[in-house]
C-alpha positions as CSV (number, residue, x, y, z in Angstrom):
1,M,0.0,0.0,0.0
2,D,1.8,3.1,-1.3
3,G,5.2,1.8,-0.2
4,L,4.0,0.7,3.2
5,T,5.1,-2.8,4.2
6,A,4.5,-5.2,7.1
7,G,8.1,-4.6,8.1
8,H,7.4,-0.9,8.5
9,L,4.4,-1.5,10.7
10,I,6.3,-4.1,12.8
11,A,9.2,-1.7,13.4
12,F,6.7,1.1,14.1
13,N,4.7,-0.9,16.7
14,A,7.8,-2.1,18.4
15,A,9.2,1.5,18.8
16,L,5.8,2.8,19.8
17,F,5.2,0.2,22.4
18,F,8.4,1.0,24.2
19,A,7.7,4.7,23.9
20,V,4.2,4.4,25.4
21,A,5.3,2.0,28.2
22,A,8.2,4.2,29.3
23,P,7.1,6.3,32.3
24,G,6.3,9.8,31.1
25,P,3.6,12.4,31.6
26,A,1.0,10.4,29.6
27,F,1.8,7.1,31.3
28,L,1.6,8.7,34.8
29,V,-1.6,10.5,34.1
30,C,-3.3,7.3,32.9
31,L,-1.9,5.4,35.9
32,Q,-3.2,8.0,38.3
33,A,-6.6,8.0,36.7
34,A,-6.9,4.2,37.0
35,L,-5.8,4.2,40.6
36,R,-8.2,7.0,41.5
37,G,-11.2,6.3,39.4
38,G,-10.9,2.7,38.5
39,Q,-10.6,0.8,35.2
40,R,-13.1,2.9,33.2
41,E,-11.5,6.3,34.1
42,G,-8.1,4.9,33.2
43,I,-9.2,3.5,29.9
44,V,-11.1,6.7,28.9
45,T,-8.1,8.8,29.9
46,G,-5.9,6.5,27.8
47,I,-8.3,6.9,24.8
48,G,-7.9,10.7,25.1
49,L,-4.1,10.3,25.2
50,A,-4.1,7.9,22.2
51,V,-6.3,10.1,20.0
52,T,-4.0,13.1,20.4
53,A,-0.9,11.0,19.9
54,G,-2.5,9.5,16.7
55,L,-3.2,13.0,15.4
56,W,0.5,14.0,16.0
57,T,1.4,10.9,14.0
58,L,-0.9,12.0,11.2
59,A,0.5,15.5,11.3
60,A,4.1,14.2,11.2
61,L,3.4,12.1,8.2
62,F,1.9,15.1,6.4
63,G,5.0,17.2,7.1
64,L,4.9,18.5,10.7
65,E,8.7,18.6,10.8
66,A,8.8,21.1,7.9
67,I,6.4,23.4,9.8
68,F,8.6,23.3,12.9
69,D,11.7,24.0,10.8
70,A,10.0,26.9,9.1
71,Y,8.4,28.3,12.2
72,P,10.5,27.3,15.3
73,F,8.4,29.5,17.6
74,V,5.4,27.2,17.0
75,Y,7.3,24.2,18.5
76,T,8.7,26.4,21.3
77,S,5.2,27.7,22.2
78,M,3.8,24.2,22.3
79,K,6.6,23.1,24.6
80,I,6.0,26.0,26.9
81,G,2.2,25.3,27.0
82,G,2.8,21.6,27.5
83,G,5.2,22.3,30.3
84,L,2.7,24.6,32.1
85,L,0.0,22.0,31.7
86,V,2.1,19.2,33.1
87,L,3.1,21.4,36.0
88,A,-0.6,22.1,36.7
89,F,-1.3,18.3,36.8
90,A,1.7,17.9,39.1
91,I,0.4,20.5,41.6
92,Q,-3.1,19.0,41.5
93,T,-1.6,15.5,42.2
94,W,0.5,16.8,45.1
95,R,-2.5,18.6,46.7
96,H,-4.7,15.6,46.5
97,A,-2.1,13.2,47.9
98,T,-3.5,13.1,51.4
99,R,-7.2,13.5,50.4
100,P,-9.1,10.3,51.3
101,I,-10.2,8.3,48.2
102,A,-13.8,8.8,49.1
103,D,-13.4,12.6,48.8
104,T,-12.0,12.2,45.3
105,P,-14.8,11.1,43.1
106,P,-14.1,9.5,39.7
107,A,-13.9,12.0,36.8
108,S,-16.7,11.9,34.2
109,P,-15.9,10.1,30.9
110,R,-15.9,13.5,29.2
111,R,-13.5,15.0,31.7
112,A,-11.2,12.0,31.7
113,F,-11.0,12.0,27.9
114,L,-10.3,15.7,27.8
115,R,-7.6,15.3,30.5
116,G,-5.8,12.8,28.4
117,F,-6.4,14.6,25.1
118,L,-5.2,18.0,26.4
119,L,-2.1,16.6,28.1
120,N,-0.8,15.1,24.9
121,L,-1.3,18.3,22.9
122,G,1.8,19.7,24.5
123,N,3.6,16.5,25.5
124,S,7.0,16.8,23.8
125,K,7.6,13.1,24.1
126,S,4.6,12.4,21.9
127,I,5.6,15.2,19.4
128,L,9.2,14.2,19.2
129,F,8.3,10.5,18.7
130,S,6.1,11.6,15.8
131,V,8.5,13.9,14.0
132,G,11.6,11.7,14.7
133,V,10.9,8.0,14.8
134,L,8.2,8.1,12.2
135,L,10.4,9.8,9.6
136,L,13.1,7.2,10.2
137,I,10.8,4.2,9.8
138,F,8.5,5.0,7.0
139,P,9.4,5.9,3.4
140,P,8.6,9.4,2.1
141,N,5.5,10.2,0.1
142,L,3.2,7.7,1.7
143,G,-0.3,7.8,0.2
144,T,-3.3,9.1,2.2
145,A,-4.7,5.6,2.8
146,A,-1.3,4.4,4.2
147,M,-1.1,7.5,6.5
148,L,-4.6,6.8,7.8
149,L,-3.7,3.2,8.4
150,V,-0.6,4.1,10.4
151,T,-2.6,6.7,12.4
152,L,-5.3,4.1,13.2
153,D,-2.6,1.6,14.1
154,H,-1.0,4.1,16.5
155,I,-4.3,4.9,18.2
156,V,-5.3,1.2,18.6
157,L,-1.9,0.2,20.1
158,E,-1.9,3.0,22.6
159,I,-5.5,2.2,23.7
160,V,-4.5,-1.4,24.2
161,V,-1.5,-0.5,26.3
162,Y,-3.4,2.0,28.5
163,A,-6.4,-0.4,28.8
164,T,-4.1,-3.1,30.0
165,L,-2.4,-0.8,32.5
166,S,-5.8,0.4,33.8
167,T,-7.1,-3.1,34.1
168,L,-4.0,-4.3,36.1
169,V,-3.9,-1.4,38.5
170,S,-7.7,-1.4,39.2
171,R,-7.6,-4.9,40.7
172,D,-8.5,-5.1,44.3
173,A,-5.1,-6.3,45.5
174,V,-3.2,-3.5,43.6
175,R,-5.8,-0.9,44.7
176,D,-5.5,-1.9,48.3
177,R,-1.8,-1.5,48.2
178,Y,-2.2,1.8,46.5
179,L,-4.6,3.1,49.2
180,A,-2.1,2.1,51.8
181,A,0.7,4.0,50.1
182,K,-1.4,6.7,48.4
183,P,0.2,9.8,50.0
184,I,3.7,8.7,49.2
185,L,2.9,7.4,45.7
186,M,0.9,10.5,44.7
187,R,3.5,12.9,45.9
188,A,6.2,10.9,44.1
189,M,4.0,11.1,40.9
190,G,3.6,14.9,41.5
191,L,7.4,15.3,41.8
192,V,8.0,13.3,38.7
193,L,5.4,15.3,36.7
194,G,6.7,18.5,38.1
195,A,10.3,17.6,37.1
196,L,9.0,16.8,33.6
197,G,7.1,20.0,33.3
198,L,10.1,22.1,34.5
199,R,12.3,20.2,32.0
200,L,10.0,21.2,29.2
201,L,10.1,24.8,30.2
202,V,13.8,25.0,30.7
203,A,14.4,23.2,27.4
204,S,12.1,25.8,25.7
């Protein structure tokens, strides 16, 4: 299909899996959502993350790198906005660390989706994966059908990873351990997210 082979997709899925599974802002936000609100909230948050990441992939295949080269301020502005958004999530996570789970109701599906969707809008890890790895794996001048197939493949793989993560951490045994260590874990997540957000701002 327009120069796209099974080998390209296998290489893409392997690189994508390790990129998604490596702890970063998206991974931590999905993990936090599943621990707080259960399997459904984690999965819906993951869907939001996956849709935005898929759109970054589609944009990269259509020439996102050329736009960033021509207008560097666009990428810089996105990194600054993403850094501020990650910092906001970090502060919220830290503030809710000692709040009893009963006082932290699950987010609505719409809010959970938007949380994931908006986070990945400025997630430099997602953007850099799209404009870097994709351009190394796929041949130039892919047709529209091939681009859409790669985009759909990206979205589906991320949803599977986040759904698996959400299912695992929403089990009673894992949840009970989480509740026992909730203040420490959430503050650790807050520190990691805060460090990532500051890194984005400093690098900008």
